[in-house]
GULUM-138412 format. One record per residue (C-alpha): x, y, z. Coordinates in pm, 1 decimal, always signed. Layout:
BEGIN
<node><u>X</u><v>Y</v><w>Z</w></node>
...
REM end
This chain:
BEGIN
<node><u>+573.2</u><v>+1947.5</v><w>+196.3</w></node>
<node><u>+625.0</u><v>+2217.6</v><w>-83.2</w></node>
<node><u>+616.9</u><v>+2064.3</v><w>-441.9</w></node>
<node><u>+953.9</u><v>+2105.8</v><w>-536.3</w></node>
<node><u>+1082.4</u><v>+1921.2</v><w>-219.8</w></node>
<node><u>+818.8</u><v>+1633.1</v><w>-308.6</w></node>
<node><u>+969.8</u><v>+1602.3</v><w>-627.3</w></node>
<node><u>+1360.3</u><v>+1633.5</v><w>-487.2</w></node>
<node><u>+1289.8</u><v>+1361.0</v><w>-227.0</w></node>
<node><u>+1587.4</u><v>+1114.4</v><w>-182.2</w></node>
<node><u>+1363.1</u><v>+853.2</v><w>-122.3</w></node>
<node><u>+1515.9</u><v>+469.1</v><w>-33.7</w></node>
<node><u>+1868.6</u><v>+446.9</v><w>-193.6</w></node>
<node><u>+1921.8</u><v>+86.8</v><w>-338.1</w></node>
<node><u>+2254.3</u><v>+112.9</v><w>-101.2</w></node>
<node><u>+2037.5</u><v>+176.7</v><w>+213.9</w></node>
<node><u>+1770.4</u><v>-61.5</v><w>+88.6</w></node>
<node><u>+2034.3</u><v>-348.8</v><w>+61.3</w></node>
<node><u>+2143.0</u><v>-207.2</v><w>+434.8</w></node>
<node><u>+1806.1</u><v>-254.1</v><w>+568.1</w></node>
<node><u>+1647.0</u><v>-583.1</v><w>+346.3</w></node>
<node><u>+1932.9</u><v>-754.9</v><w>+168.1</w></node>
<node><u>+1926.0</u><v>-1079.1</v><w>+405.2</w></node>
<node><u>+1638.1</u><v>-1294.9</v><w>+442.4</w></node>
<node><u>+1720.7</u><v>-1284.6</v><w>+819.1</w></node>
<node><u>+1673.2</u><v>-886.9</v><w>+819.6</w></node>
<node><u>+1335.8</u><v>-935.0</v><w>+621.4</w></node>
<node><u>+1190.6</u><v>-1199.3</v><w>+836.6</w></node>
<node><u>+1315.4</u><v>-996.7</v><w>+1156.4</w></node>
<node><u>+1163.9</u><v>-664.5</v><w>+995.9</w></node>
<node><u>+808.8</u><v>-872.9</v><w>+952.5</w></node>
<node><u>+836.8</u><v>-1026.2</v><w>+1316.6</w></node>
<node><u>+869.8</u><v>-691.8</v><w>+1404.7</w></node>
<node><u>+557.0</u><v>-567.0</v><w>+1263.5</w></node>
<node><u>+321.6</u><v>-870.6</v><w>+1308.2</w></node>
<node><u>+413.5</u><v>-920.1</v><w>+1625.9</w></node>
<node><u>+534.6</u><v>-627.8</v><w>+1798.8</w></node>
<node><u>+516.4</u><v>-694.6</v><w>+2093.1</w></node>
<node><u>+622.5</u><v>-1045.5</v><w>+2094.3</w></node>
<node><u>+452.5</u><v>-1384.3</v><w>+1925.7</w></node>
<node><u>+61.5</u><v>-1422.4</v><w>+2022.8</w></node>
<node><u>-100.2</u><v>-1772.5</v><w>+1907.0</w></node>
<node><u>-368.5</u><v>-1745.9</v><w>+1619.2</w></node>
<node><u>-521.1</u><v>-1999.1</v><w>+1853.2</w></node>
<node><u>-508.8</u><v>-1961.0</v><w>+2182.8</w></node>
<node><u>-339.1</u><v>-1553.8</v><w>+2245.7</w></node>
<node><u>-59.4</u><v>-1744.3</v><w>+2435.7</w></node>
<node><u>+238.3</u><v>-1528.3</v><w>+2397.3</w></node>
<node><u>+526.4</u><v>-1812.8</v><w>+2434.7</w></node>
<node><u>+645.4</u><v>-1948.5</v><w>+2154.7</w></node>
<node><u>+896.3</u><v>-2239.8</v><w>+2023.8</w></node>
<node><u>+1104.7</u><v>-2164.5</v><w>+1684.2</w></node>
<node><u>+1086.8</u><v>-2486.6</v><w>+1408.0</w></node>
<node><u>+1376.7</u><v>-2314.5</v><w>+1242.8</w></node>
<node><u>+1392.2</u><v>-2643.9</v><w>+987.8</w></node>
<node><u>+1020.3</u><v>-2541.7</v><w>+908.1</w></node>
<node><u>+1044.9</u><v>-2176.5</v><w>+950.7</w></node>
<node><u>+750.1</u><v>-2238.4</v><w>+1193.3</w></node>
<node><u>+619.1</u><v>-2122.0</v><w>+1531.6</w></node>
<node><u>+490.2</u><v>-2350.7</v><w>+1735.9</w></node>
<node><u>+260.4</u><v>-2236.4</v><w>+2066.8</w></node>
<node><u>+380.5</u><v>-2377.0</v><w>+2415.5</w></node>
<node><u>+51.0</u><v>-2402.0</v><w>+2536.6</w></node>
<node><u>-194.3</u><v>-2563.3</v><w>+2255.4</w></node>
<node><u>+133.9</u><v>-2634.3</v><w>+2007.7</w></node>
<node><u>-21.2</u><v>-2493.1</v><w>+1717.0</w></node>
<node><u>+160.1</u><v>-2399.4</v><w>+1451.9</w></node>
<node><u>+171.5</u><v>-2120.5</v><w>+1244.2</w></node>
<node><u>+455.9</u><v>-1968.6</v><w>+1050.1</w></node>
<node><u>+513.1</u><v>-1557.3</v><w>+982.0</w></node>
<node><u>+332.5</u><v>-1503.7</v><w>+642.8</w></node>
<node><u>+18.8</u><v>-1735.7</v><w>+705.6</w></node>
<node><u>-310.2</u><v>-1513.8</v><w>+699.4</w></node>
<node><u>-137.3</u><v>-1221.7</v><w>+498.5</w></node>
<node><u>-73.2</u><v>-1170.9</v><w>+121.4</w></node>
<node><u>+238.0</u><v>-1373.6</v><w>+126.7</w></node>
<node><u>+64.1</u><v>-1675.9</v><w>+239.1</w></node>
<node><u>+289.5</u><v>-2019.9</v><w>+40.8</w></node>
<node><u>+479.8</u><v>-1799.4</v><w>-124.2</w></node>
<node><u>+774.5</u><v>-1990.0</v><w>-227.5</w></node>
<node><u>+991.9</u><v>-1724.3</v><w>-294.2</w></node>
<node><u>+1252.3</u><v>-1556.8</v><w>-53.5</w></node>
<node><u>+1114.7</u><v>-1263.7</v><w>+112.7</w></node>
<node><u>+1409.8</u><v>-1073.6</v><w>-4.8</w></node>
<node><u>+1223.8</u><v>-1100.5</v><w>-350.9</w></node>
<node><u>+919.3</u><v>-967.8</v><w>-271.3</w></node>
<node><u>+1060.1</u><v>-680.5</v><w>-41.2</w></node>
<node><u>+1287.0</u><v>-609.3</v><w>-372.0</w></node>
<node><u>+959.6</u><v>-618.7</v><w>-552.6</w></node>
<node><u>+792.6</u><v>-385.2</v><w>-320.5</w></node>
<node><u>+1095.8</u><v>-131.2</v><w>-320.5</w></node>
<node><u>+1055.9</u><v>-133.8</v><w>-749.2</w></node>
<node><u>+712.0</u><v>-84.3</v><w>-724.3</w></node>
<node><u>+676.3</u><v>+239.6</v><w>-421.4</w></node>
<node><u>+1017.5</u><v>+399.8</v><w>-556.3</w></node>
<node><u>+981.6</u><v>+394.4</v><w>-931.0</w></node>
<node><u>+757.1</u><v>+727.5</v><w>-1000.4</w></node>
<node><u>+584.7</u><v>+582.9</v><w>-1321.2</w></node>
<node><u>+565.5</u><v>+217.0</v><w>-1188.8</w></node>
<node><u>+728.4</u><v>-70.3</v><w>-1298.9</w></node>
<node><u>+585.0</u><v>-344.4</v><w>-1547.9</w></node>
<node><u>+534.4</u><v>-726.8</v><w>-1480.3</w></node>
<node><u>+799.9</u><v>-737.9</v><w>-1743.7</w></node>
<node><u>+1014.3</u><v>-490.0</v><w>-1597.2</w></node>
<node><u>+1018.7</u><v>-650.1</v><w>-1253.6</w></node>
<node><u>+1095.9</u><v>-986.7</v><w>-1435.3</w></node>
<node><u>+1422.5</u><v>-849.6</v><w>-1533.0</w></node>
<node><u>+1485.6</u><v>-710.5</v><w>-1230.0</w></node>
<node><u>+1380.5</u><v>-987.4</v><w>-988.0</w></node>
<node><u>+1538.6</u><v>-1268.6</v><w>-1189.4</w></node>
<node><u>+1226.6</u><v>-1459.3</v><w>-1201.4</w></node>
<node><u>+977.2</u><v>-1598.2</v><w>-1467.6</w></node>
<node><u>+697.7</u><v>-1356.7</v><w>-1587.1</w></node>
<node><u>+406.3</u><v>-1517.3</v><w>-1451.5</w></node>
<node><u>+605.0</u><v>-1473.7</v><w>-1075.7</w></node>
<node><u>+632.9</u><v>-1119.4</v><w>-1171.5</w></node>
<node><u>+302.2</u><v>-1100.1</v><w>-1248.2</w></node>
<node><u>+157.7</u><v>-1247.0</v><w>-959.2</w></node>
<node><u>+420.0</u><v>-1054.8</v><w>-685.4</w></node>
<node><u>+328.8</u><v>-727.6</v><w>-878.7</w></node>
<node><u>-59.9</u><v>-811.1</v><w>-864.1</w></node>
<node><u>-86.2</u><v>-914.0</v><w>-502.4</w></node>
<node><u>+112.7</u><v>-618.6</v><w>-429.1</w></node>
<node><u>-183.0</u><v>-388.7</v><w>-606.7</w></node>
<node><u>-424.8</u><v>-601.2</v><w>-436.9</w></node>
<node><u>-263.8</u><v>-481.2</v><w>-114.3</w></node>
<node><u>-268.2</u><v>-134.3</v><w>-242.4</w></node>
<node><u>-586.9</u><v>-169.3</v><w>-337.5</w></node>
<node><u>-772.7</u><v>-289.3</v><w>-38.0</w></node>
<node><u>-584.0</u><v>-25.5</v><w>+132.2</w></node>
<node><u>-699.6</u><v>+258.6</v><w>-83.3</w></node>
<node><u>-1047.1</u><v>+132.8</v><w>-35.6</w></node>
<node><u>-1176.1</u><v>+343.5</v><w>+249.4</w></node>
<node><u>-1020.5</u><v>+650.4</v><w>+93.9</w></node>
<node><u>-1288.2</u><v>+919.3</v><w>+123.3</w></node>
<node><u>-1201.7</u><v>+1292.4</v><w>+21.6</w></node>
<node><u>-1388.1</u><v>+1638.3</v><w>+164.0</w></node>
<node><u>-1332.0</u><v>+2008.9</v><w>+172.8</w></node>
<node><u>-1279.4</u><v>+2105.5</v><w>-200.7</w></node>
<node><u>-1266.8</u><v>+1841.1</v><w>-445.9</w></node>
<node><u>-1188.3</u><v>+1857.8</v><w>-808.1</w></node>
<node><u>-1345.0</u><v>+1608.2</v><w>-1063.5</w></node>
<node><u>-1330.7</u><v>+1499.6</v><w>-1401.1</w></node>
<node><u>-1369.7</u><v>+1189.5</v><w>-1667.4</w></node>
<node><u>-1119.7</u><v>+967.5</v><w>-1788.7</w></node>
<node><u>-1035.0</u><v>+682.1</v><w>-1964.5</w></node>
<node><u>-763.5</u><v>+385.6</v><w>-1954.2</w></node>
<node><u>-722.3</u><v>+212.8</v><w>-2269.0</w></node>
<node><u>-662.6</u><v>+276.3</v><w>-2652.2</w></node>
<node><u>-905.2</u><v>+261.1</v><w>-2933.3</w></node>
<node><u>-940.3</u><v>-134.7</v><w>-3106.1</w></node>
<node><u>-931.1</u><v>-143.7</v><w>-3502.6</w></node>
<node><u>-1293.8</u><v>+48.4</v><w>-3631.6</w></node>
<node><u>-1349.7</u><v>+222.4</v><w>-3305.0</w></node>
<node><u>-1289.7</u><v>+620.4</v><w>-3191.3</w></node>
<node><u>-1374.2</u><v>+902.6</v><w>-2953.9</w></node>
<node><u>-1511.6</u><v>+906.0</v><w>-2591.6</w></node>
<node><u>-1663.6</u><v>+537.0</v><w>-2469.4</w></node>
<node><u>-1511.4</u><v>+364.8</v><w>-2796.9</w></node>
<node><u>-1520.6</u><v>-18.9</v><w>-2695.2</w></node>
<node><u>-1145.9</u><v>-114.9</v><w>-2558.4</w></node>
<node><u>-1149.3</u><v>+212.2</v><w>-2291.5</w></node>
<node><u>-1236.5</u><v>+176.6</v><w>-1923.8</w></node>
<node><u>-1401.4</u><v>+439.0</v><w>-1800.9</w></node>
<node><u>-1322.6</u><v>+593.2</v><w>-1419.3</w></node>
<node><u>-1312.2</u><v>+908.3</v><w>-1220.1</w></node>
<node><u>-1079.9</u><v>+1107.8</v><w>-1085.9</w></node>
<node><u>-1095.5</u><v>+1324.9</v><w>-798.1</w></node>
<node><u>-803.7</u><v>+1518.3</v><w>-622.9</w></node>
<node><u>-893.2</u><v>+1693.5</v><w>-281.1</w></node>
<node><u>-710.8</u><v>+2027.6</v><w>-247.0</w></node>
<node><u>-665.3</u><v>+2258.5</v><w>+89.4</w></node>
<node><u>-762.0</u><v>+2631.8</v><w>+122.8</w></node>
<node><u>-479.3</u><v>+2752.3</v><w>-61.0</w></node>
<node><u>-523.4</u><v>+2543.2</v><w>-337.1</w></node>
<node><u>-227.9</u><v>+2239.4</v><w>-271.9</w></node>
<node><u>-338.5</u><v>+1869.0</v><w>-343.3</w></node>
<node><u>-381.3</u><v>+1679.1</v><w>-36.8</w></node>
<node><u>-477.0</u><v>+1380.4</v><w>-146.4</w></node>
<node><u>-614.7</u><v>+1182.5</v><w>-498.0</w></node>
<node><u>-920.5</u><v>+891.0</v><w>-539.0</w></node>
<node><u>-970.0</u><v>+679.4</v><w>-854.8</w></node>
<node><u>-1262.5</u><v>+509.0</v><w>-886.1</w></node>
<node><u>-1363.8</u><v>+240.1</v><w>-1198.7</w></node>
<node><u>-1720.3</u><v>+286.9</v><w>-1357.2</w></node>
<node><u>-1909.9</u><v>+135.8</v><w>-1571.8</w></node>
<node><u>-2013.9</u><v>+419.4</v><w>-1764.0</w></node>
<node><u>-2061.9</u><v>+837.1</v><w>-1685.5</w></node>
<node><u>-2404.7</u><v>+790.2</v><w>-1601.7</w></node>
<node><u>-2598.3</u><v>+967.5</v><w>-1301.2</w></node>
<node><u>-2659.0</u><v>+642.2</v><w>-1115.7</w></node>
<node><u>-2226.5</u><v>+539.5</v><w>-1138.0</w></node>
<node><u>-2156.0</u><v>+909.3</v><w>-1020.9</w></node>
<node><u>-2385.1</u><v>+887.4</v><w>-735.6</w></node>
<node><u>-2275.5</u><v>+552.0</v><w>-615.2</w></node>
<node><u>-1899.4</u><v>+706.9</v><w>-638.1</w></node>
<node><u>-1976.2</u><v>+997.7</v><w>-454.9</w></node>
<node><u>-2146.4</u><v>+760.8</v><w>-163.3</w></node>
<node><u>-1820.9</u><v>+544.5</v><w>-162.8</w></node>
<node><u>-1544.6</u><v>+829.5</v><w>-231.1</w></node>
<node><u>-1700.1</u><v>+1137.6</v><w>-99.9</w></node>
<node><u>-1840.7</u><v>+1325.9</v><w>+269.1</w></node>
<node><u>-2132.4</u><v>+1432.0</v><w>+193.4</w></node>
<node><u>-1942.7</u><v>+1788.5</v><w>+347.2</w></node>
<node><u>-1731.2</u><v>+1788.6</v><w>+18.1</w></node>
<node><u>-1700.7</u><v>+2084.8</v><w>-234.2</w></node>
<node><u>-1741.5</u><v>+1925.4</v><w>-547.2</w></node>
<node><u>-1585.4</u><v>+2101.4</v><w>-875.9</w></node>
<node><u>-1659.2</u><v>+1973.9</v><w>-1194.3</w></node>
<node><u>-1704.8</u><v>+2036.1</v><w>-1583.4</w></node>
<node><u>-2045.1</u><v>+2083.9</v><w>-1741.0</w></node>
<node><u>-2074.3</u><v>+1667.8</v><w>-1748.3</w></node>
<node><u>-2408.4</u><v>+1638.7</v><w>-1695.4</w></node>
<node><u>-2392.3</u><v>+1294.6</v><w>-1405.2</w></node>
<node><u>-2114.0</u><v>+1490.5</v><w>-1229.8</w></node>
<node><u>-2479.6</u><v>+1669.1</v><w>-1049.4</w></node>
<node><u>-2548.0</u><v>+1334.6</v><w>-943.8</w></node>
<node><u>-2335.9</u><v>+1409.9</v><w>-623.0</w></node>
<node><u>-2575.7</u><v>+1597.1</v><w>-480.8</w></node>
<node><u>-2767.1</u><v>+1266.5</v><w>-383.3</w></node>
<node><u>-2497.2</u><v>+1266.9</v><w>-151.2</w></node>
<node><u>-2541.2</u><v>+1573.8</v><w>+23.4</w></node>
<node><u>-2219.1</u><v>+1732.3</v><w>-139.5</w></node>
<node><u>-2217.6</u><v>+2051.0</v><w>-294.0</w></node>
<node><u>-2169.6</u><v>+2107.4</v><w>-636.0</w></node>
<node><u>-2028.2</u><v>+2386.1</v><w>-863.8</w></node>
<node><u>-2009.7</u><v>+2354.5</v><w>-1265.0</w></node>
<node><u>-1718.1</u><v>+2537.4</v><w>-1453.4</w></node>
<node><u>-1766.7</u><v>+2485.9</v><w>-1876.0</w></node>
<node><u>-1409.4</u><v>+2514.1</v><w>-2012.3</w></node>
<node><u>-1437.1</u><v>+2365.2</v><w>-2311.4</w></node>
<node><u>-1200.6</u><v>+2093.7</v><w>-2462.7</w></node>
<node><u>-873.8</u><v>+2044.7</v><w>-2553.2</w></node>
<node><u>-557.6</u><v>+2264.3</v><w>-2389.8</w></node>
<node><u>-813.4</u><v>+2518.3</v><w>-2298.1</w></node>
<node><u>-977.7</u><v>+2261.7</v><w>-2064.2</w></node>
<node><u>-635.3</u><v>+2154.7</v><w>-1965.9</w></node>
<node><u>-558.5</u><v>+2507.5</v><w>-1800.9</w></node>
<node><u>-846.4</u><v>+2608.1</v><w>-1641.0</w></node>
<node><u>-699.1</u><v>+2674.1</v><w>-1288.0</w></node>
<node><u>-1025.1</u><v>+2520.7</v><w>-1155.4</w></node>
<node><u>-942.2</u><v>+2165.0</v><w>-1230.3</w></node>
<node><u>-518.8</u><v>+2246.8</v><w>-1236.2</w></node>
<node><u>-473.9</u><v>+1941.9</v><w>-996.1</w></node>
<node><u>-728.8</u><v>+1651.0</v><w>-1131.9</w></node>
<node><u>-573.4</u><v>+1751.4</v><w>-1482.1</w></node>
<node><u>-200.0</u><v>+1728.9</v><w>-1338.7</w></node>
<node><u>-296.4</u><v>+1392.9</v><w>-1176.4</w></node>
<node><u>-461.8</u><v>+1245.5</v><w>-1505.1</w></node>
<node><u>-190.4</u><v>+1390.7</v><w>-1728.0</w></node>
<node><u>+79.2</u><v>+1214.8</v><w>-1483.7</w></node>
<node><u>-108.8</u><v>+887.6</v><w>-1473.9</w></node>
<node><u>-159.6</u><v>+874.5</v><w>-1850.8</w></node>
<node><u>+242.6</u><v>+957.9</v><w>-1924.0</w></node>
<node><u>+287.1</u><v>+679.3</v><w>-1672.7</w></node>
<node><u>+92.6</u><v>+447.5</v><w>-1866.5</w></node>
<node><u>+179.9</u><v>+520.1</v><w>-2203.8</w></node>
<node><u>+542.3</u><v>+475.4</v><w>-2102.7</w></node>
<node><u>+559.7</u><v>+159.6</v><w>-1886.2</w></node>
<node><u>+262.0</u><v>-61.2</v><w>-2021.6</w></node>
<node><u>+192.0</u><v>-147.8</v><w>-2311.1</w></node>
<node><u>-158.8</u><v>-296.4</v><w>-2222.5</w></node>
<node><u>-374.5</u><v>-295.3</v><w>-1886.4</w></node>
<node><u>-680.2</u><v>-547.6</v><w>-1895.0</w></node>
<node><u>-978.7</u><v>-387.5</v><w>-1838.9</w></node>
<node><u>-1015.6</u><v>-670.3</v><w>-1550.7</w></node>
<node><u>-708.4</u><v>-560.9</v><w>-1369.6</w></node>
<node><u>-814.8</u><v>-188.7</v><w>-1415.6</w></node>
<node><u>-909.0</u><v>-104.7</v><w>-1060.9</w></node>
<node><u>-587.3</u><v>-241.9</v><w>-937.0</w></node>
<node><u>-323.4</u><v>-30.2</v><w>-1155.2</w></node>
<node><u>-562.7</u><v>+300.2</v><w>-1054.5</w></node>
<node><u>-512.7</u><v>+184.3</v><w>-711.5</w></node>
<node><u>-128.7</u><v>+176.2</v><w>-744.1</w></node>
<node><u>-103.4</u><v>+508.1</v><w>-852.4</w></node>
<node><u>-356.8</u><v>+618.9</v><w>-574.1</w></node>
<node><u>-152.0</u><v>+488.5</v><w>-333.3</w></node>
<node><u>+242.3</u><v>+589.0</v><w>-391.0</w></node>
<node><u>+34.7</u><v>+992.2</v><w>-483.2</w></node>
<node><u>-132.4</u><v>+964.6</v><w>-142.1</w></node>
<node><u>+184.0</u><v>+908.3</v><w>+47.8</w></node>
<node><u>+452.5</u><v>+1113.3</v><w>-191.1</w></node>
<node><u>+542.1</u><v>+1305.8</v><w>+90.6</w></node>
<node><u>+704.1</u><v>+1026.6</v><w>+247.3</w></node>
<node><u>+888.0</u><v>+839.1</v><w>-31.2</w></node>
<node><u>+1158.9</u><v>+666.0</v><w>+185.8</w></node>
<node><u>+895.3</u><v>+525.1</v><w>+434.5</w></node>
<node><u>+655.3</u><v>+393.8</v><w>+148.0</w></node>
<node><u>+790.0</u><v>+22.2</v><w>+135.3</w></node>
<node><u>+805.5</u><v>-14.8</v><w>+514.6</w></node>
<node><u>+442.8</u><v>+90.3</v><w>+514.5</w></node>
<node><u>+353.9</u><v>-134.5</v><w>+243.6</w></node>
<node><u>+483.1</u><v>-433.2</v><w>+395.1</w></node>
<node><u>+328.1</u><v>-338.1</v><w>+691.0</w></node>
<node><u>-25.0</u><v>-366.2</v><w>+530.9</w></node>
<node><u>+82.8</u><v>-671.5</v><w>+327.2</w></node>
<node><u>+77.2</u><v>-858.5</v><w>+624.7</w></node>
<node><u>-251.6</u><v>-750.0</v><w>+757.2</w></node>
<node><u>-407.4</u><v>-800.4</v><w>+369.8</w></node>
<node><u>-583.5</u><v>-1209.4</v><w>+329.9</w></node>
<node><u>-438.3</u><v>-1431.9</v><w>+84.2</w></node>
<node><u>-516.2</u><v>-1371.5</v><w>-264.8</w></node>
<node><u>-493.1</u><v>-1671.1</v><w>-446.8</w></node>
<node><u>-358.7</u><v>-1666.4</v><w>-794.8</w></node>
<node><u>-680.1</u><v>-1786.6</v><w>-956.0</w></node>
<node><u>-889.4</u><v>-1538.7</v><w>-814.1</w></node>
<node><u>-605.0</u><v>-1236.3</v><w>-877.2</w></node>
<node><u>-688.4</u><v>-1326.2</v><w>-1239.6</w></node>
<node><u>-1081.7</u><v>-1347.8</v><w>-1230.0</w></node>
<node><u>-1226.9</u><v>-1043.8</v><w>-1394.7</w></node>
<node><u>-1317.6</u><v>-802.0</v><w>-1108.7</w></node>
<node><u>-1647.1</u><v>-634.2</v><w>-1027.2</w></node>
<node><u>-1707.3</u><v>-289.2</v><w>-1185.5</w></node>
<node><u>-1767.1</u><v>+22.3</v><w>-977.7</w></node>
REM end
């Protein structure tokens, strides 16, 4: 899809969203069809016959009498929120080009800040787990970047308070961007770049980077590597070799500045996954909510305590 068509997609309008997901019954019906497309299957004995316990919103197997809920074993497990609130949250996360903060989500959903934060981070966890298997191939532009501002008394690359990550964009033969990978690292070392390459690049990838020495470590994963030294500032940003990775980083930084006042280093990976998820599905803006809800049903539960824990780096 040409770039201008991507930018001017209609997406999913608020009117269309309300028509599709405006009631609890509609949301239940959508999730039922996604979870059990061929009808209910008992998680214990695989029987396909069940009774619906309406008062408790449970399904009871007709053979072994195991009771289960529509959301059991999914990211929605044990939720006290109506499914309509979850769907509205997914709507805002997928249809907002620059993302939506937990504070803004609190206002739009009419819930507490803590509830909005939990909902947002659970959905970002879905995106993170879905994007974890993303691997780039063909021509790949990579660059180093940081999230976070300067703290008092610190300046420059690697200053305290900044979280480093690698940005990579795969392009086709015509130079058009195909997909993106954003990967948090502990620092720009050969070991970290080798680990990035093993996780995010196919050995057949043709990698282009600037003169940062650590990027040569991609050859340890059998990737080919080309260096284009372009200097700093505007000259580097305008280098055609890195057009799309620079464009992506510019959009990410603008979104972070405009949407979020602060991103905790503990949760950087989730925020990066949110940007990556939307970018890699930008050709189907209207269908993104449906795809996210489908994957959410297949993502294991994430208790609030685990959401708040510091993440492992890399």
